[in-house]
C-alpha positions as CSV (number, residue, x, y, z in Angstrom):
1,M,58.5,86.7,117.5
2,A,58.0,86.3,113.7
3,V,58.6,82.7,112.3
4,P,57.9,81.7,108.9
5,K,54.8,79.7,108.4
6,R,55.8,77.8,105.2
7,R,59.3,76.9,104.0
8,T,60.7,79.2,101.4
9,S,60.9,77.6,98.1
10,K,64.2,77.5,96.0
11,S,62.6,79.4,93.3
12,R,61.4,82.2,95.6
13,R,64.9,82.2,97.2
14,N,66.7,82.5,94.0
15,K,64.3,85.3,92.6
16,R,65.2,87.4,95.7
17,R,68.9,86.9,94.8
18,T,69.0,87.8,91.2
19,H,70.7,91.0,91.8
20,Q,73.5,89.6,93.7
21,G,75.4,88.4,90.9
22,L,79.1,89.6,90.0
23,S,79.5,92.0,87.0
24,V,82.5,91.5,84.6
25,P,84.9,94.5,84.7
26,A,85.2,96.5,81.6
27,L,88.4,96.2,79.9
28,V,89.7,97.7,76.5
29,E,92.8,97.2,74.5
30,C,95.8,99.3,75.1
31,S,96.7,101.1,71.9
32,N,100.4,101.2,72.3
33,C,101.2,97.5,73.6
34,G,97.8,95.6,73.4
35,A,97.4,94.8,77.0
36,M,94.0,94.6,78.4
37,I,93.4,97.9,80.8
38,R,90.5,99.6,82.4
39,P,89.2,102.4,80.2
40,H,90.5,105.9,80.9
41,N,93.4,104.5,82.9
42,A,97.2,104.3,81.9
43,C,98.6,101.0,80.9
44,H,100.2,99.1,83.8
45,K,102.4,97.5,81.2
46,C,103.9,100.2,79.1
47,G,102.7,103.4,80.9
48,Y,101.1,105.1,78.2
49,Y,97.7,106.7,78.1
50,Q,96.3,108.2,75.0
51,G,99.7,107.8,72.9
52,E,101.6,109.9,75.6
53,K,103.9,108.5,78.4
54,V,102.3,109.3,81.6
55,D,103.6,106.6,83.9
56,H,107.3,106.9,85.0
57,T,107.3,104.0,87.6
58,V,107.3,101.3,84.6
59,E,110.9,102.4,83.8
60,L,112.0,102.2,87.3
61,E,110.3,98.5,87.7
62,K,112.2,97.3,84.5
63,E,115.7,98.6,86.0
64,R,114.9,96.7,89.3
65,H,114.7,93.5,87.5
């Protein structure tokens, strides 16, 4: 059974883990309301995509509240 002969140093361990970091999600500003949204997706606040109303669920949520 393989057993390490030497203790792995902190620098060697951390070098191995350099690719495990989390990346920041890409966000753009909605041209209609200014909310931060993912690119190429309809806005979750106003329901617009590229200047056109596409999401009809936003109106239903406003009526419920």
